[in-house]
C-alpha positions as CSV (number, residue, x, y, z in Angstrom):
1,M,90.0,-6.7,-37.5
2,Q,91.2,-3.6,-39.3
3,H,92.1,-4.0,-43.0
4,F,92.7,-2.0,-46.1
5,I,89.9,-3.1,-48.5
6,S,87.9,0.1,-48.4
7,D,87.0,3.2,-46.4
8,N,83.4,1.8,-46.8
9,A,84.4,-1.0,-44.4
10,S,85.1,1.3,-41.5
11,P,82.6,1.9,-38.8
12,A,80.6,5.1,-38.4
13,H,82.2,7.8,-36.3
14,P,81.1,7.9,-32.6
15,E,80.0,11.5,-33.0
16,V,77.7,10.4,-35.9
17,M,76.2,7.7,-33.8
18,N,75.7,10.1,-30.9
19,A,73.9,12.5,-33.4
20,L,71.6,9.7,-34.4
21,M,70.8,8.9,-30.8
22,E,70.0,12.6,-30.1
23,V,67.4,12.7,-32.8
24,N,65.9,9.4,-32.0
25,S,63.1,10.7,-29.8
26,G,59.8,12.4,-30.3
27,Y,58.0,12.9,-33.6
28,E,59.1,14.9,-36.6
29,V,57.4,15.7,-39.9
30,A,58.3,13.1,-42.5
31,Y,60.0,13.3,-45.9
32,G,62.5,16.0,-45.1
33,Q,60.1,18.7,-43.8
34,D,61.6,18.4,-40.3
35,H,63.6,21.1,-38.5
36,I,66.7,18.7,-38.3
37,T,66.9,18.5,-42.1
38,E,66.5,22.3,-42.4
39,K,69.3,22.7,-39.9
40,A,71.5,20.4,-42.0
41,K,70.7,22.3,-45.1
42,Q,71.7,25.6,-43.4
43,L,75.0,24.0,-42.5
44,F,75.6,23.0,-46.1
45,R,75.0,26.6,-47.2
46,K,77.5,27.8,-44.6
47,H,80.2,25.4,-45.9
48,F,79.4,25.4,-49.6
49,G,77.6,28.7,-50.3
50,E,74.1,29.1,-51.8
51,C,72.9,25.7,-53.0
52,Q,70.0,23.3,-53.1
53,V,70.6,20.1,-51.0
54,F,69.0,16.6,-51.3
55,F,69.9,13.8,-48.9
56,M,70.1,10.3,-50.2
57,S,71.3,6.9,-49.0
58,T,73.9,6.0,-51.7
59,G,76.4,7.6,-54.0
60,T,75.1,5.9,-57.1
61,A,71.7,7.4,-56.4
62,C,73.2,10.9,-56.0
63,N,75.1,10.5,-59.3
64,V,72.1,9.2,-61.2
65,I,69.6,11.7,-59.9
66,A,72.0,14.5,-60.5
67,L,72.3,13.5,-64.1
68,K,68.6,12.8,-64.5
69,S,68.0,16.4,-63.4
70,I,69.9,17.8,-66.3
71,L,69.8,15.3,-69.2
72,E,67.4,14.3,-72.0
73,S,67.6,10.8,-73.3
74,Y,69.4,11.9,-76.5
75,E,72.1,13.6,-74.5
76,A,75.4,12.2,-73.1
77,V,77.8,12.4,-70.2
78,I,81.5,12.7,-70.8
79,C,83.6,10.9,-68.1
80,A,86.9,9.2,-67.6
81,D,87.2,5.6,-68.5
82,S,88.1,4.9,-64.8
83,A,85.1,6.8,-63.4
84,H,82.9,5.1,-60.8
85,L,79.9,6.3,-62.9
86,Y,81.2,4.2,-65.8
87,K,82.9,1.2,-64.1
88,D,81.2,0.6,-60.8
89,E,77.6,1.5,-60.9
90,C,76.3,-1.6,-62.8
91,G,75.1,0.4,-65.8
92,A,72.7,2.5,-63.6
93,P,73.0,5.7,-65.6
94,E,72.3,3.8,-68.9
95,A,69.5,1.7,-67.4
96,L,67.7,4.4,-65.5
97,L,68.3,7.5,-67.6
98,G,68.6,6.0,-71.1
99,V,71.7,8.2,-71.7
100,K,75.1,7.3,-73.2
101,L,78.4,7.6,-71.3
102,L,81.2,8.9,-73.5
103,T,84.5,7.8,-71.9
104,V,87.9,9.3,-72.2
105,K,91.2,7.4,-71.6
106,T,92.9,9.7,-69.0
107,P,96.2,10.2,-67.4
108,Q,95.7,9.5,-63.7
109,G,92.0,9.6,-64.0
110,K,91.7,13.3,-64.9
111,L,89.7,14.9,-67.6
112,T,91.1,18.0,-69.3
113,P,89.8,20.4,-72.0
114,E,92.2,18.7,-74.4
115,N,90.9,15.2,-73.9
116,I,87.2,16.3,-73.9
117,S,87.4,18.5,-77.1
118,P,87.4,15.6,-79.6
119,L,84.0,14.4,-78.2
120,L,82.4,17.7,-79.2
121,L,83.2,17.5,-82.9
122,D,79.8,15.8,-83.7
123,R,77.6,18.2,-81.8
124,N,74.4,19.1,-83.7
125,M,74.7,16.0,-85.9
126,V,71.3,14.3,-85.7
127,H,72.8,10.8,-85.9
128,R,75.0,11.3,-82.8
129,V,74.2,11.7,-79.1
130,Q,74.7,15.2,-77.9
131,P,77.2,15.8,-75.0
132,K,75.6,17.8,-72.4
133,A,77.5,17.1,-69.1
134,V,81.0,16.4,-68.0
135,S,81.3,14.3,-64.8
136,I,84.6,14.1,-62.9
137,S,85.6,12.4,-59.7
138,Q,87.3,14.4,-57.0
139,C,89.4,12.7,-56.0
140,T,89.7,10.4,-59.0
141,E,89.3,6.7,-58.8
142,W,93.1,6.5,-58.7
143,G,93.2,8.8,-55.7
144,T,94.6,11.7,-57.6
145,V,93.4,15.2,-57.0
146,Y,92.4,18.0,-59.4
147,S,94.1,21.2,-58.4
148,I,92.0,24.4,-58.1
149,E,93.7,25.6,-61.3
150,E,92.7,22.4,-63.1
151,L,89.1,22.7,-61.8
152,N,88.8,26.3,-62.9
153,R,90.2,25.6,-66.3
154,L,87.7,22.7,-66.7
155,S,84.8,24.7,-65.4
156,E,85.5,27.5,-67.8
157,F,85.8,25.2,-70.7
158,C,82.5,23.4,-69.9
159,H,80.5,26.5,-69.6
160,K,82.1,28.1,-72.7
161,H,80.9,25.1,-74.7
162,G,77.5,24.7,-73.1
163,L,78.4,21.7,-70.9
164,L,77.3,21.3,-67.3
165,L,79.9,20.1,-64.8
166,H,79.1,17.4,-62.3
167,V,81.5,16.4,-59.6
168,D,81.4,12.9,-58.1
169,G,82.7,13.9,-54.7
170,A,82.5,10.6,-52.8
171,R,85.9,11.5,-51.4
172,L,85.7,15.3,-51.8
173,A,86.7,15.8,-48.2
174,N,89.9,13.9,-48.8
175,A,90.7,16.0,-51.8
176,A,90.0,19.2,-49.9
177,C,92.4,18.1,-47.2
178,H,95.1,17.4,-49.7
179,L,94.7,20.8,-51.2
180,N,94.2,22.5,-47.8
181,T,91.1,24.2,-49.0
182,S,87.6,24.7,-47.7
183,L,84.6,22.9,-49.2
184,R,83.5,26.1,-50.7
185,E,86.9,26.7,-52.4
186,I,87.2,23.2,-53.8
187,C,83.7,23.7,-55.4
188,L,85.0,26.9,-57.0
189,N,82.6,29.0,-55.0
190,G,79.7,27.4,-56.8
191,K,81.2,27.5,-60.3
192,I,80.6,23.8,-60.6
193,D,76.9,22.9,-61.4
194,L,76.2,19.8,-59.4
195,L,78.1,17.8,-56.7
196,S,77.5,14.4,-55.2
197,F,79.0,14.8,-51.8
198,G,80.1,11.7,-50.0
199,G,79.5,11.0,-46.3
200,T,79.6,7.2,-46.0
201,K,83.3,6.9,-46.9
202,N,84.1,9.6,-44.3
203,G,82.5,8.4,-41.2
204,L,78.8,8.4,-41.8
205,M,76.4,5.4,-41.7
206,G,75.0,5.4,-45.3
207,A,74.3,9.1,-46.1
208,E,75.1,11.1,-49.1
209,A,74.1,14.5,-50.4
210,L,73.3,15.9,-53.9
211,I,74.2,19.6,-54.0
212,I,73.0,21.7,-56.9
213,F,74.7,25.1,-57.1
214,N,72.9,26.2,-60.3
215,A,69.4,26.9,-59.0
216,S,67.9,26.7,-62.4
217,L,68.7,23.0,-62.6
218,A,67.0,22.0,-59.4
219,G,63.3,22.3,-60.4
220,K,62.7,18.7,-61.3
221,T,65.0,17.2,-58.7
222,P,62.5,16.8,-55.8
223,F,60.2,14.8,-58.1
224,I,63.0,12.7,-59.5
225,Q,64.3,12.0,-56.0
226,K,60.8,10.6,-55.1
227,Q,60.4,8.7,-58.3
228,F,63.8,7.1,-58.0
229,M,63.0,5.9,-54.4
230,Q,65.4,8.2,-52.6
231,L,63.0,10.4,-50.7
232,G,63.4,8.9,-47.2
233,S,60.4,9.2,-44.9
234,K,62.5,9.5,-41.8
235,M,64.9,11.9,-43.4
236,R,66.1,13.2,-40.0
237,Y,68.3,10.1,-39.6
238,L,70.2,11.1,-42.8
239,S,70.3,14.8,-42.0
240,A,71.5,14.3,-38.4
241,Q,74.6,12.5,-39.7
242,F,75.6,15.5,-41.8
243,I,75.1,17.9,-38.9
244,A,77.6,15.8,-37.0
245,L,80.0,15.8,-40.0
246,L,79.8,19.5,-40.8
247,N,79.8,20.7,-37.2
248,D,83.3,21.4,-35.8
249,N,84.8,20.3,-39.1
250,L,84.5,16.6,-38.4
251,W,84.6,16.1,-42.1
252,Q,88.1,17.6,-42.2
253,K,89.4,15.7,-39.2
254,N,88.2,12.4,-40.5
255,A,89.5,12.9,-44.1
256,D,92.8,14.3,-42.9
257,R,93.4,11.3,-40.6
258,A,92.6,8.9,-43.5
259,N,95.0,10.8,-45.8
260,Q,97.8,10.8,-43.2
261,M,97.5,7.0,-42.7
262,A,97.9,6.4,-46.4
263,T,100.9,8.8,-46.5
264,L,102.5,7.0,-43.6
265,L,102.1,3.6,-45.3
266,A,103.5,4.9,-48.5
267,E,106.5,6.4,-46.7
268,Q,107.2,3.0,-45.0
269,I,107.1,0.8,-48.1
270,H,108.0,3.0,-51.1
271,H,111.5,1.4,-51.3
272,D,110.0,-2.1,-51.3
273,V,107.0,-1.9,-53.7
274,D,106.2,-0.2,-57.0
275,I,103.6,2.6,-56.1
276,I,102.1,3.4,-59.5
277,M,100.1,6.5,-58.7
278,P,100.8,9.6,-56.6
279,V,99.6,9.2,-53.0
280,E,97.5,12.3,-52.5
281,T,94.5,11.0,-50.6
282,N,93.6,7.9,-48.6
283,V,94.5,5.3,-51.3
284,I,97.6,3.6,-52.5
285,F,97.9,1.7,-55.8
286,A,100.8,-0.6,-56.1
287,R,102.2,-3.3,-58.3
288,L,103.3,-6.4,-56.5
289,P,104.9,-9.7,-57.4
290,K,102.0,-12.1,-57.9
291,E,103.2,-14.6,-55.4
292,V,103.1,-12.2,-52.5
293,I,99.5,-11.0,-52.9
294,S,97.8,-14.0,-51.4
295,P,100.0,-14.2,-48.2
296,L,99.6,-10.5,-47.7
297,Q,95.8,-10.7,-48.1
298,T,95.6,-13.4,-45.5
299,A,97.3,-11.2,-43.0
300,F,95.6,-7.9,-44.0
301,P,92.7,-8.1,-46.4
302,F,92.8,-5.6,-49.4
303,A,91.5,-5.4,-52.9
304,V,93.3,-6.7,-56.1
305,W,92.5,-3.9,-58.6
306,N,93.9,-5.6,-61.7
307,S,94.7,-9.3,-61.4
308,E,96.3,-9.4,-64.9
309,K,98.8,-6.7,-64.0
310,N,99.0,-7.6,-60.2
311,I,97.9,-4.1,-59.2
312,V,96.5,-3.8,-55.7
313,R,94.6,-1.1,-53.8
314,W,95.2,-0.2,-50.2
315,M,92.7,2.1,-48.6
316,T,92.8,3.8,-45.2
317,S,90.0,5.5,-43.2
318,F,89.5,7.9,-40.4
319,D,89.5,4.9,-38.1
320,T,92.8,3.4,-39.4
321,Q,95.3,3.1,-36.5
322,E,98.9,3.9,-36.8
323,Q,99.9,0.6,-35.3
324,T,97.9,-1.2,-37.9
325,V,99.7,0.7,-40.7
326,M,103.1,-0.1,-39.2
327,A,102.2,-3.7,-38.7
328,F,101.1,-4.0,-42.3
329,A,104.2,-2.2,-43.6
330,K,106.3,-4.7,-41.6
331,K,104.4,-7.6,-43.1
332,I,104.8,-6.3,-46.6
333,K,108.6,-6.1,-46.1
334,E,108.7,-9.6,-44.6
335,V,106.7,-11.3,-47.3
336,I,108.5,-9.6,-50.2
337,N,111.8,-10.5,-48.6
338,D,110.7,-14.1,-48.2
339,Y,109.8,-14.4,-51.9
340,S,112.8,-12.4,-53.3
């Protein structure tokens, strides 16, 4: 049964499964020293430019290891109050790094130089944690997308003030499709410092990548990756998935399809429900009458994002079918009409 709970709920793409089968023969050197992993890293450099790449199994691991690579325990990360890093990683940065997260209340989940600046006023005061990094989500947890202009402005501000810029790109592919840019362009040709690049939400079977553009930051990362239990022995099974994703722009085809299905759903129901955020990627946030939520969830499961305000989240994936979207849109109209 297809539903709208999360793009994490979708299957792996058939081309990804084929890639796994292709590497599932013979013997390879372990722990990422194999030729398949090297081929994957070369593909990353083709798409992103010069960078260091580390393959991992979860997005939380990518985020935490990225920050561990650049932070001391007395330093802090600035992020939006809606950031996955802050709300949905069970305190992993605090527990594993011993660092503080400084959150900012943001419009549509976006950080700006203006809302970051107040957190820099206490720098060099010995009684305060010292901001060292800014972490943004692209797209944001609300599905909104930083424009290239916004990213450039943020990057310039961070580097002017001695801050490192980390991007949680669990859905970076969806953001790039919305902006109609390449992966290199959306990463400002390497002017961001670190990127957690998502694969699982875009058709992979549990594979993520930490990309470090600033080579001076990557020296400790291999050791941290091992210490934090993310150096897979049979690394080829992670690497092969990214070869499938980056070859022939499957990343783009998958993300574009997911975005299109969310746009289609929004077009079908925008007269019937209160869509509270711009629909720019593969997610819709809507406010519904409380009484219609349960009947709709019975027919097509989805997440309630804020039960107090009756805000729901509908997510599409590369595998979402148009007929499923149309059937869901029809059901939304029917149930709302029944309760109106």
